[in-house]
C-alpha positions as protocol buffer text, in pm:
chain_id: "A"
residue {
  index: 1
  type: MET
  ca { x: 26000 y: 21893 z: 3749 }
}
residue {
  index: 2
  type: LEU
  ca { x: 25631 y: 21888 z: 3836 }
}
residue {
  index: 3
  type: LEU
  ca { x: 25555 y: 21618 z: 3578 }
}
residue {
  index: 4
  type: ILE
  ca { x: 25850 y: 21407 z: 3692 }
}
residue {
  index: 5
  type: THR
  ca { x: 25732 y: 21444 z: 4052 }
}
residue {
  index: 6
  type: LEU
  ca { x: 25373 y: 21349 z: 3963 }
}
residue {
  index: 7
  type: GLY
  ca { x: 25488 y: 21035 z: 3783 }
}
residue {
  index: 8
  type: PRO
  ca { x: 25418 y: 20894 z: 3434 }
}
residue {
  index: 9
  type: GLU
  ca { x: 25052 y: 20798 z: 3484 }
}
residue {
  index: 10
  type: LYS
  ca { x: 24933 y: 21143 z: 3598 }
}
residue {
  index: 11
  type: SER
  ca { x: 25169 y: 21323 z: 3358 }
}
residue {
  index: 12
  type: ALA
  ca { x: 25025 y: 21128 z: 3063 }
}
residue {
  index: 13
  type: LYS
  ca { x: 24677 y: 21255 z: 3152 }
}
residue {
  index: 14
  type: ILE
  ca { x: 24805 y: 21615 z: 3165 }
}
residue {
  index: 15
  type: PHE
  ca { x: 24977 y: 21577 z: 2826 }
}
residue {
  index: 16
  type: LYS
  ca { x: 24636 y: 21514 z: 2663 }
}
residue {
  index: 17
  type: TYR
  ca { x: 24543 y: 21878 z: 2730 }
}
residue {
  index: 18
  type: LEU
  ca { x: 24862 y: 22030 z: 2588 }
}
residue {
  index: 19
  type: LYS
  ca { x: 24949 y: 22149 z: 2238 }
}
residue {
  index: 20
  type: GLU
  ca { x: 25191 y: 21948 z: 2029 }
}
residue {
  index: 21
  type: GLU
  ca { x: 25468 y: 22208 z: 2054 }
}
residue {
  index: 22
  type: GLU
  ca { x: 25423 y: 22227 z: 2433 }
}
residue {
  index: 23
  type: ILE
  ca { x: 25458 y: 21849 z: 2459 }
}
residue {
  index: 24
  type: GLU
  ca { x: 25775 y: 21863 z: 2250 }
}
residue {
  index: 25
  type: GLN
  ca { x: 25926 y: 22136 z: 2469 }
}
residue {
  index: 26
  type: LEU
  ca { x: 25835 y: 21955 z: 2791 }
}
residue {
  index: 27
  type: THR
  ca { x: 25969 y: 21624 z: 2663 }
}
residue {
  index: 28
  type: LEU
  ca { x: 26301 y: 21791 z: 2582 }
}
residue {
  index: 29
  type: GLU
  ca { x: 26317 y: 21955 z: 2927 }
}
residue {
  index: 30
  type: ILE
  ca { x: 26234 y: 21628 z: 3105 }
}
residue {
  index: 31
  type: ALA
  ca { x: 26501 y: 21446 z: 2905 }
}
residue {
  index: 32
  type: ASN
  ca { x: 26762 y: 21703 z: 3013 }
}
residue {
  index: 33
  type: ILE
  ca { x: 26683 y: 21677 z: 3386 }
}
residue {
  index: 34
  type: ARG
  ca { x: 26917 y: 21426 z: 3545 }
}
residue {
  index: 35
  type: ALA
  ca { x: 26802 y: 21428 z: 3910 }
}
residue {
  index: 36
  type: ILE
  ca { x: 26572 y: 21617 z: 4148 }
}
residue {
  index: 37
  type: SER
  ca { x: 26626 y: 21618 z: 4521 }
}
residue {
  index: 38
  type: PRO
  ca { x: 26333 y: 21525 z: 4750 }
}
residue {
  index: 39
  type: GLN
  ca { x: 26329 y: 21880 z: 4889 }
}
residue {
  index: 40
  type: VAL
  ca { x: 26302 y: 22039 z: 4543 }
}
residue {
  index: 41
  type: LYS
  ca { x: 26023 y: 21794 z: 4454 }
}
residue {
  index: 42
  type: GLN
  ca { x: 25832 y: 21899 z: 4765 }
}
residue {
  index: 43
  type: ASP
  ca { x: 25889 y: 22269 z: 4691 }
}
residue {
  index: 44
  type: VAL
  ca { x: 25761 y: 22228 z: 4334 }
}
residue {
  index: 45
  type: LEU
  ca { x: 25447 y: 22045 z: 4455 }
}
residue {
  index: 46
  type: ASN
  ca { x: 25381 y: 22312 z: 4720 }
}
residue {
  index: 47
  type: GLU
  ca { x: 25421 y: 22592 z: 4467 }
}
residue {
  index: 48
  type: PHE
  ca { x: 25188 y: 22422 z: 4220 }
}
residue {
  index: 49
  type: TYR
  ca { x: 24929 y: 22355 z: 4489 }
}
residue {
  index: 50
  type: GLU
  ca { x: 24936 y: 22720 z: 4604 }
}
residue {
  index: 51
  type: VAL
  ca { x: 24890 y: 22847 z: 4247 }
}
residue {
  index: 52
  type: CYS
  ca { x: 24595 y: 22607 z: 4192 }
}
residue {
  index: 53
  type: ILE
  ca { x: 24429 y: 22721 z: 4514 }
}
residue {
  index: 54
  type: ALA
  ca { x: 24485 y: 23086 z: 4424 }
}
residue {
  index: 55
  type: GLN
  ca { x: 24332 y: 23034 z: 4079 }
}
residue {
  index: 56
  type: GLN
  ca { x: 24028 y: 22871 z: 4241 }
}
residue {
  index: 57
  type: TYR
  ca { x: 23984 y: 23165 z: 4477 }
}
residue {
  index: 58
  type: ILE
  ca { x: 24015 y: 23412 z: 4187 }
}
residue {
  index: 59
  type: ALA
  ca { x: 23746 y: 23221 z: 3995 }
}
residue {
  index: 60
  type: GLU
  ca { x: 23519 y: 23229 z: 4302 }
}
residue {
  index: 61
  type: GLY
  ca { x: 23557 y: 23591 z: 4406 }
}
residue {
  index: 62
  type: GLY
  ca { x: 23827 y: 23775 z: 4214 }
}
residue {
  index: 63
  type: ILE
  ca { x: 24182 y: 23889 z: 4290 }
}
residue {
  index: 64
  type: GLU
  ca { x: 24106 y: 24072 z: 4615 }
}
residue {
  index: 65
  type: TYR
  ca { x: 23913 y: 23776 z: 4755 }
}
residue {
  index: 66
  type: ALA
  ca { x: 24199 y: 23540 z: 4667 }
}
residue {
  index: 67
  type: LYS
  ca { x: 24452 y: 23777 z: 4824 }
}
residue {
  index: 68
  type: GLN
  ca { x: 24256 y: 23798 z: 5153 }
}
residue {
  index: 69
  type: ILE
  ca { x: 24219 y: 23419 z: 5182 }
}
residue {
  index: 70
  type: LEU
  ca { x: 24582 y: 23351 z: 5092 }
}
residue {
  index: 71
  type: GLU
  ca { x: 24710 y: 23613 z: 5338 }
}
residue {
  index: 72
  type: LYS
  ca { x: 24535 y: 23429 z: 5619 }
}
residue {
  index: 73
  type: ALA
  ca { x: 24679 y: 23097 z: 5508 }
}
residue {
  index: 74
  type: LEU
  ca { x: 25027 y: 23193 z: 5391 }
}
residue {
  index: 75
  type: GLY
  ca { x: 25099 y: 23540 z: 5528 }
}
residue {
  index: 76
  type: ALA
  ca { x: 25098 y: 23869 z: 5335 }
}
residue {
  index: 77
  type: GLU
  ca { x: 25438 y: 23829 z: 5168 }
}
residue {
  index: 78
  type: ASN
  ca { x: 25385 y: 23471 z: 5049 }
}
residue {
  index: 79
  type: ALA
  ca { x: 25030 y: 23552 z: 4936 }
}
residue {
  index: 80
  type: MET
  ca { x: 25155 y: 23833 z: 4710 }
}
residue {
  index: 81
  type: GLU
  ca { x: 25424 y: 23601 z: 4570 }
}
residue {
  index: 82
  type: VAL
  ca { x: 25162 y: 23346 z: 4474 }
}
residue {
  index: 83
  type: ILE
  ca { x: 24928 y: 23608 z: 4323 }
}
residue {
  index: 84
  type: ASN
  ca { x: 25212 y: 23765 z: 4124 }
}
residue {
  index: 85
  type: ARG
  ca { x: 25327 y: 23425 z: 4001 }
}
residue {
  index: 86
  type: LEU
  ca { x: 24973 y: 23343 z: 3896 }
}
residue {
  index: 87
  type: THR
  ca { x: 24905 y: 23668 z: 3709 }
}
residue {
  index: 88
  type: VAL
  ca { x: 25222 y: 23622 z: 3507 }
}
residue {
  index: 89
  type: SER
  ca { x: 25144 y: 23266 z: 3400 }
}
residue {
  index: 90
  type: LEU
  ca { x: 24764 y: 23260 z: 3386 }
}
residue {
  index: 91
  type: GLN
  ca { x: 24480 y: 23482 z: 3271 }
}
residue {
  index: 92
  type: VAL
  ca { x: 24136 y: 23532 z: 3417 }
}
residue {
  index: 93
  type: ARG
  ca { x: 23912 y: 23478 z: 3118 }
}
residue {
  index: 94
  type: PRO
  ca { x: 23678 y: 23750 z: 2991 }
}
residue {
  index: 95
  type: PHE
  ca { x: 23304 y: 23717 z: 3067 }
}
residue {
  index: 96
  type: ASP
  ca { x: 23383 y: 23566 z: 3405 }
}
residue {
  index: 97
  type: PHE
  ca { x: 23062 y: 23721 z: 3539 }
}
residue {
  index: 98
  type: ALA
  ca { x: 22859 y: 23536 z: 3273 }
}
residue {
  index: 99
  type: ARG
  ca { x: 23004 y: 23197 z: 3370 }
}
residue {
  index: 100
  type: LYS
  ca { x: 22862 y: 23252 z: 3719 }
}
residue {
  index: 101
  type: THR
  ca { x: 22514 y: 23329 z: 3580 }
}
residue {
  index: 102
  type: ASP
  ca { x: 22242 y: 23071 z: 3522 }
}
residue {
  index: 103
  type: ALA
  ca { x: 22180 y: 22988 z: 3154 }
}
residue {
  index: 104
  type: SER
  ca { x: 21809 y: 23076 z: 3186 }
}
residue {
  index: 105
  type: GLN
  ca { x: 21904 y: 23431 z: 3289 }
}
residue {
  index: 106
  type: LEU
  ca { x: 22160 y: 23464 z: 3010 }
}
residue {
  index: 107
  type: ILE
  ca { x: 21898 y: 23365 z: 2753 }
}
residue {
  index: 108
  type: ASN
  ca { x: 21684 y: 23668 z: 2839 }
}
residue {
  index: 109
  type: PHE
  ca { x: 21944 y: 23924 z: 2739 }
}
residue {
  index: 110
  type: LEU
  ca { x: 22115 y: 23725 z: 2462 }
}
residue {
  index: 111
  type: GLN
  ca { x: 21812 y: 23634 z: 2247 }
}
residue {
  index: 112
  type: SER
  ca { x: 21789 y: 23982 z: 2094 }
}
residue {
  index: 113
  type: GLU
  ca { x: 22162 y: 24023 z: 2038 }
}
residue {
  index: 114
  type: HIS
  ca { x: 22337 y: 23996 z: 1701 }
}
residue {
  index: 115
  type: PRO
  ca { x: 22443 y: 23636 z: 1621 }
}
residue {
  index: 116
  type: GLN
  ca { x: 22811 y: 23738 z: 1619 }
}
residue {
  index: 117
  type: THR
  ca { x: 22779 y: 23885 z: 1969 }
}
residue {
  index: 118
  type: ILE
  ca { x: 22603 y: 23570 z: 2091 }
}
residue {
  index: 119
  type: ALA
  ca { x: 22872 y: 23353 z: 1931 }
}
residue {
  index: 120
  type: LEU
  ca { x: 23150 y: 23549 z: 2103 }
}
residue {
  index: 121
  type: ILE
  ca { x: 22987 y: 23524 z: 2447 }
}
residue {
  index: 122
  type: LEU
  ca { x: 22896 y: 23154 z: 2412 }
}
residue {
  index: 123
  type: SER
  ca { x: 23257 y: 23079 z: 2322 }
}
residue {
  index: 124
  type: TYR
  ca { x: 23362 y: 23197 z: 2668 }
}
residue {
  index: 125
  type: LEU
  ca { x: 23087 y: 23016 z: 2861 }
}
residue {
  index: 126
  type: ARG
  ca { x: 23100 y: 22666 z: 2999 }
}
residue {
  index: 127
  type: PRO
  ca { x: 22963 y: 22418 z: 2738 }
}
residue {
  index: 128
  type: SER
  ca { x: 22675 y: 22327 z: 2973 }
}
residue {
  index: 129
  type: GLN
  ca { x: 22570 y: 22696 z: 2985 }
}
residue {
  index: 130
  type: ALA
  ca { x: 22629 y: 22762 z: 2616 }
}
residue {
  index: 131
  type: SER
  ca { x: 22422 y: 22458 z: 2514 }
}
residue {
  index: 132
  type: GLY
  ca { x: 22129 y: 22584 z: 2722 }
}
residue {
  index: 133
  type: VAL
  ca { x: 22140 y: 22924 z: 2553 }
}
residue {
  index: 134
  type: LEU
  ca { x: 22184 y: 22773 z: 2206 }
}
residue {
  index: 135
  type: ALA
  ca { x: 21885 y: 22543 z: 2253 }
}
residue {
  index: 136
  type: ALA
  ca { x: 21663 y: 22840 z: 2348 }
}
residue {
  index: 137
  type: LEU
  ca { x: 21741 y: 23041 z: 2033 }
}
residue {
  index: 138
  type: SER
  ca { x: 21520 y: 23029 z: 1724 }
}
residue {
  index: 139
  type: GLY
  ca { x: 21596 y: 22748 z: 1480 }
}
residue {
  index: 140
  type: GLU
  ca { x: 21743 y: 22982 z: 1219 }
}
residue {
  index: 141
  type: LYS
  ca { x: 21961 y: 23162 z: 1473 }
}
residue {
  index: 142
  type: GLN
  ca { x: 22088 y: 22836 z: 1627 }
}
residue {
  index: 143
  type: ALA
  ca { x: 22267 y: 22730 z: 1309 }
}
residue {
  index: 144
  type: ASP
  ca { x: 22390 y: 23084 z: 1239 }
}
residue {
  index: 145
  type: VAL
  ca { x: 22545 y: 23114 z: 1587 }
}
residue {
  index: 146
  type: ALA
  ca { x: 22690 y: 22761 z: 1568 }
}
residue {
  index: 147
  type: ARG
  ca { x: 22852 y: 22843 z: 1233 }
}
residue {
  index: 148
  type: ARG
  ca { x: 23000 y: 23168 z: 1368 }
}
residue {
  index: 149
  type: ILE
  ca { x: 23149 y: 22990 z: 1673 }
}
residue {
  index: 150
  type: ALA
  ca { x: 23301 y: 22721 z: 1450 }
}
residue {
  index: 151
  type: LEU
  ca { x: 23457 y: 22978 z: 1217 }
}
residue {
  index: 152
  type: MET
  ca { x: 23572 y: 23210 z: 1496 }
}
residue {
  index: 153
  type: ASP
  ca { x: 23945 y: 23204 z: 1553 }
}
residue {
  index: 154
  type: ARG
  ca { x: 24062 y: 23512 z: 1742 }
}
residue {
  index: 155
  type: ALA
  ca { x: 23893 y: 23814 z: 1896 }
}
residue {
  index: 156
  type: SER
  ca { x: 24070 y: 24140 z: 1972 }
}
residue {
  index: 157
  type: PRO
  ca { x: 24064 y: 24280 z: 2328 }
}
residue {
  index: 158
  type: ASP
  ca { x: 23886 y: 24593 z: 2196 }
}
residue {
  index: 159
  type: VAL
  ca { x: 23596 y: 24386 z: 2063 }
}
residue {
  index: 160
  type: ILE
  ca { x: 23575 y: 24188 z: 2385 }
}
residue {
  index: 161
  type: LYS
  ca { x: 23578 y: 24508 z: 2589 }
}
residue {
  index: 162
  type: ALA
  ca { x: 23303 y: 24662 z: 2379 }
}
residue {
  index: 163
  type: VAL
  ca { x: 23078 y: 24358 z: 2419 }
}
residue {
  index: 164
  type: GLU
  ca { x: 23142 y: 24340 z: 2793 }
}
residue {
  index: 165
  type: ARG
  ca { x: 23063 y: 24711 z: 2830 }
}
residue {
  index: 166
  type: GLU
  ca { x: 22725 y: 24647 z: 2672 }
}
residue {
  index: 167
  type: PHE
  ca { x: 22649 y: 24417 z: 2963 }
}
residue {
  index: 168
  type: GLU
  ca { x: 22783 y: 24679 z: 3204 }
}
residue {
  index: 169
  type: LYS
  ca { x: 23077 y: 24468 z: 3308 }
}
residue {
  index: 170
  type: LYS
  ca { x: 23443 y: 24550 z: 3303 }
}
residue {
  index: 171
  type: LEU
  ca { x: 23701 y: 24338 z: 3124 }
}
residue {
  index: 172
  type: SER
  ca { x: 23922 y: 24157 z: 3371 }
}
residue {
  index: 173
  type: SER
  ca { x: 24241 y: 24346 z: 3451 }
}
residue {
  index: 174
  type: LEU
  ca { x: 24435 y: 24027 z: 3382 }
}
residue {
  index: 175
  type: VAL
  ca { x: 24351 y: 24015 z: 3010 }
}
residue {
  index: 176
  type: VAL
  ca { x: 24672 y: 24089 z: 2823 }
}
residue {
  index: 177
  type: GLU
  ca { x: 24678 y: 24314 z: 2518 }
}
residue {
  index: 178
  type: ASP
  ca { x: 24707 y: 24028 z: 2273 }
}
residue {
  index: 179
  type: TYR
  ca { x: 24468 y: 23836 z: 2056 }
}
residue {
  index: 180
  type: THR
  ca { x: 24286 y: 23571 z: 2254 }
}
residue {
  index: 181
  type: THR
  ca { x: 24210 y: 23235 z: 2096 }
}
residue {
  index: 182
  type: VAL
  ca { x: 23835 y: 23178 z: 2112 }
}
residue {
  index: 183
  type: GLY
  ca { x: 23569 y: 22959 z: 1953 }
}
residue {
  index: 184
  type: GLY
  ca { x: 23660 y: 22718 z: 1677 }
}
residue {
  index: 185
  type: ILE
  ca { x: 23543 y: 22373 z: 1569 }
}
residue {
  index: 186
  type: ASP
  ca { x: 23623 y: 22203 z: 1900 }
}
residue {
  index: 187
  type: SER
  ca { x: 23428 y: 22470 z: 2088 }
}
residue {
  index: 188
  type: ILE
  ca { x: 23106 y: 22429 z: 1887 }
}
residue {
  index: 189
  type: VAL
  ca { x: 23136 y: 22046 z: 1888 }
}
residue {
  index: 190
  type: GLU
  ca { x: 23155 y: 22048 z: 2268 }
}
residue {
  index: 191
  type: ILE
  ca { x: 22850 y: 22277 z: 2285 }
}
residue {
  index: 192
  type: ILE
  ca { x: 22644 y: 22077 z: 2032 }
}
residue {
  index: 193
  type: ASN
  ca { x: 22730 y: 21756 z: 2218 }
}
residue {
  index: 194
  type: MET
  ca { x: 22540 y: 21894 z: 2516 }
}
residue {
  index: 195
  type: VAL
  ca { x: 22227 y: 22034 z: 2349 }
}
residue {
  index: 196
  type: ASP
  ca { x: 21907 y: 21832 z: 2308 }
}
residue {
  index: 197
  type: ARG
  ca { x: 21864 y: 21607 z: 2005 }
}
residue {
  index: 198
  type: GLY
  ca { x: 21618 y: 21842 z: 1831 }
}
residue {
  index: 199
  type: THR
  ca { x: 21853 y: 22139 z: 1851 }
}
residue {
  index: 200
  type: GLU
  ca { x: 22143 y: 21923 z: 1737 }
}
residue {
  index: 201
  type: LYS
  ca { x: 21951 y: 21799 z: 1431 }
}
residue {
  index: 202
  type: ASN
  ca { x: 21835 y: 22149 z: 1338 }
}
residue {
  index: 203
  type: ILE
  ca { x: 22187 y: 22293 z: 1356 }
}
residue {
  index: 204
  type: LEU
  ca { x: 22345 y: 22014 z: 1152 }
}
residue {
  index: 205
  type: GLU
  ca { x: 22067 y: 22003 z: 891 }
}
residue {
  index: 206
  type: THR
  ca { x: 22077 y: 22382 z: 842 }
}
residue {
  index: 207
  type: LEU
  ca { x: 22456 y: 22383 z: 822 }
}
residue {
  index: 208
  type: ASP
  ca { x: 22434 y: 22100 z: 567 }
}
residue {
  index: 209
  type: MET
  ca { x: 22243 y: 22337 z: 339 }
}
residue {
  index: 210
  type: ASP
  ca { x: 22432 y: 22660 z: 418 }
}
residue {
  index: 211
  type: ASP
  ca { x: 22788 y: 22532 z: 456 }
}
residue {
  index: 212
  type: PRO
  ca { x: 22813 y: 22158 z: 381 }
}
residue {
  index: 213
  type: GLU
  ca { x: 23193 y: 22155 z: 414 }
}
residue {
  index: 214
  type: LEU
  ca { x: 23180 y: 22300 z: 766 }
}
residue {
  index: 215
  type: ALA
  ca { x: 22890 y: 22067 z: 859 }
}
residue {
  index: 216
  type: GLU
  ca { x: 23097 y: 21767 z: 751 }
}
residue {
  index: 217
  type: ILE
  ca { x: 23397 y: 21880 z: 962 }
}
residue {
  index: 218
  type: ILE
  ca { x: 23172 y: 21921 z: 1268 }
}
residue {
  index: 219
  type: LYS
  ca { x: 23001 y: 21584 z: 1214 }
}
residue {
  index: 220
  type: LYS
  ca { x: 23337 y: 21407 z: 1195 }
}
residue {
  index: 221
  type: LYS
  ca { x: 23424 y: 21544 z: 1537 }
}
residue {
  index: 222
  type: MET
  ca { x: 23102 y: 21449 z: 1710 }
}
residue {
  index: 223
  type: PHE
  ca { x: 22891 y: 21137 z: 1758 }
}
residue {
  index: 224
  type: VAL
  ca { x: 22519 y: 21126 z: 1677 }
}
residue {
  index: 225
  type: PHE
  ca { x: 22278 y: 20835 z: 1736 }
}
residue {
  index: 226
  type: GLU
  ca { x: 22285 y: 20714 z: 1374 }
}
residue {
  index: 227
  type: ASP
  ca { x: 22667 y: 20681 z: 1395 }
}
residue {
  index: 228
  type: ILE
  ca { x: 22623 y: 20368 z: 1605 }
}
residue {
  index: 229
  type: ILE
  ca { x: 22627 y: 20172 z: 1277 }
}
residue {
  index: 230
  type: SER
  ca { x: 22991 y: 20276 z: 1226 }
}
residue {
  index: 231
  type: LEU
  ca { x: 23112 y: 20122 z: 1553 }
}
residue {
  index: 232
  type: ASP
  ca { x: 23275 y: 19783 z: 1582 }
}
residue {
  index: 233
  type: THR
  ca { x: 23079 y: 19489 z: 1725 }
}
residue {
  index: 234
  type: ARG
  ca { x: 23261 y: 19486 z: 2059 }
}
residue {
  index: 235
  type: SER
  ca { x: 23192 y: 19858 z: 2117 }
}
residue {
  index: 236
  type: ILE
  ca { x: 22823 y: 19825 z: 2026 }
}
residue {
  index: 237
  type: GLN
  ca { x: 22780 y: 19533 z: 2265 }
}
residue {
  index: 238
  type: ARG
  ca { x: 22959 y: 19726 z: 2541 }
}
residue {
  index: 239
  type: ILE
  ca { x: 22728 y: 20025 z: 2489 }
}
residue {
  index: 240
  type: LEU
  ca { x: 22412 y: 19813 z: 2488 }
}
residue {
  index: 241
  type: ARG
  ca { x: 22504 y: 19663 z: 2826 }
}
residue {
  index: 242
  type: GLU
  ca { x: 22453 y: 20012 z: 2973 }
}
residue {
  index: 243
  type: VAL
  ca { x: 22123 y: 20085 z: 2794 }
}
residue {
  index: 244
  type: ASP
  ca { x: 21780 y: 20027 z: 2946 }
}
residue {
  index: 245
  type: ASN
  ca { x: 21578 y: 19792 z: 2721 }
}
residue {
  index: 246
  type: HIS
  ca { x: 21271 y: 20017 z: 2715 }
}
residue {
  index: 247
  type: GLU
  ca { x: 21485 y: 20324 z: 2636 }
}
residue {
  index: 248
  type: LEU
  ca { x: 21642 y: 20127 z: 2351 }
}
residue {
  index: 249
  type: ALA
  ca { x: 21300 y: 20038 z: 2210 }
}
residue {
  index: 250
  type: VAL
  ca { x: 21189 y: 20403 z: 2222 }
}
residue {
  index: 251
  type: ALA
  ca { x: 21515 y: 20516 z: 2058 }
}
residue {
  index: 252
  type: LEU
  ca { x: 21469 y: 20261 z: 1778 }
}
residue {
  index: 253
  type: LYS
  ca { x: 21112 y: 20379 z: 1718 }
}
residue {
  index: 254
  type: GLY
  ca { x: 21246 y: 20675 z: 1520 }
}
residue {
  index: 255
  type: SER
  ca { x: 21558 y: 20513 z: 1372 }
}
residue {
  index: 256
  type: THR
  ca { x: 21640 y: 20377 z: 1029 }
}
residue {
  index: 257
  type: GLU
  ca { x: 21617 y: 20010 z: 937 }
}
residue {
  index: 258
  type: GLU
  ca { x: 21996 y: 20001 z: 913 }
}
residue {
  index: 259
  type: VAL
  ca { x: 22032 y: 20113 z: 1276 }
}
residue {
  index: 260
  type: LYS
  ca { x: 21772 y: 19857 z: 1390 }
}
residue {
  index: 261
  type: GLU
  ca { x: 21951 y: 19581 z: 1201 }
}
residue {
  index: 262
  type: VAL
  ca { x: 22286 y: 19667 z: 1365 }
}
residue {
  index: 263
  type: ILE
  ca { x: 22131 y: 19678 z: 1713 }
}
residue {
  index: 264
  type: PHE
  ca { x: 21938 y: 19351 z: 1673 }
}
residue {
  index: 265
  type: SER
  ca { x: 22247 y: 19172 z: 1540 }
}
residue {
  index: 266
  type: ASN
  ca { x: 22435 y: 19263 z: 1859 }
}
residue {
  index: 267
  type: ILE
  ca { x: 22183 y: 19142 z: 2118 }
}
residue {
  index: 268
  type: SER
  ca { x: 22046 y: 18799 z: 2198 }
}
residue {
  index: 269
  type: GLN
  ca { x: 21758 y: 18654 z: 1995 }
}
residue {
  index: 270
  type: ARG
  ca { x: 21539 y: 18659 z: 2305 }
}
residue {
  index: 271
  type: LEU
  ca { x: 21606 y: 19029 z: 2368 }
}
residue {
  index: 272
  type: SER
  ca { x: 21561 y: 19108 z: 1997 }
}
residue {
  index: 273
  type: ALA
  ca { x: 21218 y: 18944 z: 2009 }
}
residue {
  index: 274
  type: MET
  ca { x: 21123 y: 19137 z: 2323 }
}
residue {
  index: 275
  type: ILE
  ca { x: 21224 y: 19473 z: 2176 }
}
residue {
  index: 276
  type: ALA
  ca { x: 21059 y: 19396 z: 1842 }
}
residue {
  index: 277
  type: GLU
  ca { x: 20738 y: 19314 z: 2030 }
}
residue {
  index: 278
  type: ASP
  ca { x: 20775 y: 19630 z: 2239 }
}
residue {
  index: 279
  type: LEU
  ca { x: 20809 y: 19834 z: 1917 }
}
residue {
  index: 280
  type: GLU
  ca { x: 20505 y: 19668 z: 1762 }
}
residue {
  index: 281
  type: TYR
  ca { x: 20274 y: 19742 z: 2055 }
}
residue {
  index: 282
  type: MET
  ca { x: 20430 y: 20070 z: 2165 }
}
residue {
  index: 283
  type: GLY
  ca { x: 20195 y: 20296 z: 1976 }
}
residue {
  index: 284
  type: PRO
  ca { x: 20269 y: 20655 z: 1868 }
}
residue {
  index: 285
  type: LYS
  ca { x: 20549 y: 20841 z: 2043 }
}
residue {
  index: 286
  type: ARG
  ca { x: 20627 y: 21211 z: 2053 }
}
residue {
  index: 287
  type: ILE
  ca { x: 20940 y: 21301 z: 1858 }
}
residue {
  index: 288
  type: LYS
  ca { x: 21078 y: 21464 z: 2172 }
}
residue {
  index: 289
  type: GLU
  ca { x: 21051 y: 21134 z: 2365 }
}
residue {
  index: 290
  type: ILE
  ca { x: 21234 y: 20947 z: 2089 }
}
residue {
  index: 291
  type: GLU
  ca { x: 21506 y: 21213 z: 2068 }
}
residue {
  index: 292
  type: GLU
  ca { x: 21553 y: 21207 z: 2447 }
}
residue {
  index: 293
  type: ALA
  ca { x: 21596 y: 20828 z: 2443 }
}
residue {
  index: 294
  type: GLN
  ca { x: 21845 y: 20852 z: 2157 }
}
residue {
  index: 295
  type: GLN
  ca { x: 22033 y: 21128 z: 2340 }
}
residue {
  index: 296
  type: LYS
  ca { x: 22065 y: 20911 z: 2652 }
}
residue {
  index: 297
  type: ILE
  ca { x: 22231 y: 20641 z: 2442 }
}
residue {
  index: 298
  type: VAL
  ca { x: 22461 y: 20897 z: 2278 }
}
residue {
  index: 299
  type: ASN
  ca { x: 22558 y: 21022 z: 2626 }
}
residue {
  index: 300
  type: ILE
  ca { x: 22651 y: 20664 z: 2722 }
}
residue {
  index: 301
  type: VAL
  ca { x: 22863 y: 20637 z: 2406 }
}
residue {
  index: 302
  type: ARG
  ca { x: 23046 y: 20961 z: 2485 }
}
residue {
  index: 303
  type: LYS
  ca { x: 23102 y: 20857 z: 2847 }
}
residue {
  index: 304
  type: LEU
  ca { x: 23249 y: 20520 z: 2743 }
}
residue {
  index: 305
  type: GLU
  ca { x: 23473 y: 20695 z: 2489 }
}
residue {
  index: 306
  type: GLU
  ca { x: 23598 y: 20936 z: 2756 }
}
residue {
  index: 307
  type: THR
  ca { x: 23690 y: 20647 z: 2986 }
}
residue {
  index: 308
  type: GLY
  ca { x: 23867 y: 20469 z: 2699 }
}
residue {
  index: 309
  type: GLU
  ca { x: 23632 y: 20167 z: 2703 }
}
residue {
  index: 310
  type: ILE
  ca { x: 23542 y: 20221 z: 2338 }
}
residue {
  index: 311
  type: ILE
  ca { x: 23716 y: 20400 z: 2052 }
}
residue {
  index: 312
  type: ILE
  ca { x: 23529 y: 20603 z: 1790 }
}
residue {
  index: 313
  type: SER
  ca { x: 23698 y: 20650 z: 1453 }
}
residue {
  index: 314
  type: ARG
  ca { x: 23642 y: 21010 z: 1346 }
}
residue {
  index: 315
  type: GLY
  ca { x: 23810 y: 21009 z: 1004 }
}
residue {
  index: 316
  type: GLY
  ca { x: 24113 y: 21204 z: 897 }
}
residue {
  index: 317
  type: GLY
  ca { x: 24364 y: 20924 z: 960 }
}
residue {
  index: 318
  type: ASP
  ca { x: 24189 y: 20811 z: 1277 }
}
residue {
  index: 319
  type: GLU
  ca { x: 24097 y: 20467 z: 1146 }
}
residue {
  index: 320
  type: ILE
  ca { x: 24095 y: 20179 z: 1392 }
}
residue {
  index: 321
  type: ILE
  ca { x: 24293 y: 19858 z: 1346 }
}
residue {
  index: 322
  type: VAL
  ca { x: 24149 y: 19566 z: 1543 }
}
């Protein structure tokens, strides 16, 4: 009823975040609903809004905080209804305290931990936090932790509780006694996508040696600067319209001839000549500067992919037909 009320455009966006079996179940339910009265539509929207607000309050300050705020807004009885409804359908994730902590502080007490412990905690953090911690680890440990996150599937509540106790924090009372899905390929790809270029290269190169099969799976799911050669002409030209010419020259300073050839073939002769001249007279550049310039271009690629302006073929039956 909520999806019908929201309409096809918004519902389609929500479907992207659901599992295949969930989409099938919802599609069947929607097909079986013949009509919804305006009053029921309004009630469904109100209920959904209240649950969203309650979840936000819980994330900010916990159950008691949410209850106090909701009581003022909805009254004691309605507030408890919303909280009860929420706790049945949603869970407050473990390591909630860590997600509210700055990455620089997390690094201090995670550096000395066992790689498996680090992997478990990073799997529960926001990708922006986890990438900061991962980048600060030693080169050897970076790849080890990345591999453990990628191969992680489920963690028992007992293990989670033990790790949280080490950091003198209690496991949320909302965690159900079931195995919680955590980590996985998508998790580590999202984290690696946010680390700096040097960390990214180190992780992928080390994984190439230690576990080439896993490294290949991860690479297929993410986009690195050199992958620009695999894009179609229209996508490359769209990307280059967003790139600063000087940044492009710096990025090309450390690239292969194949990458340079692809870039030059997708810009005007005049601009090609300018960038070629810039490269010739640029002089030595720190690797970090080159990697930062390349990362900026990769970020543009990922942003354009997210907005649907370009499509990246990632293998596994995901070929593009133009």
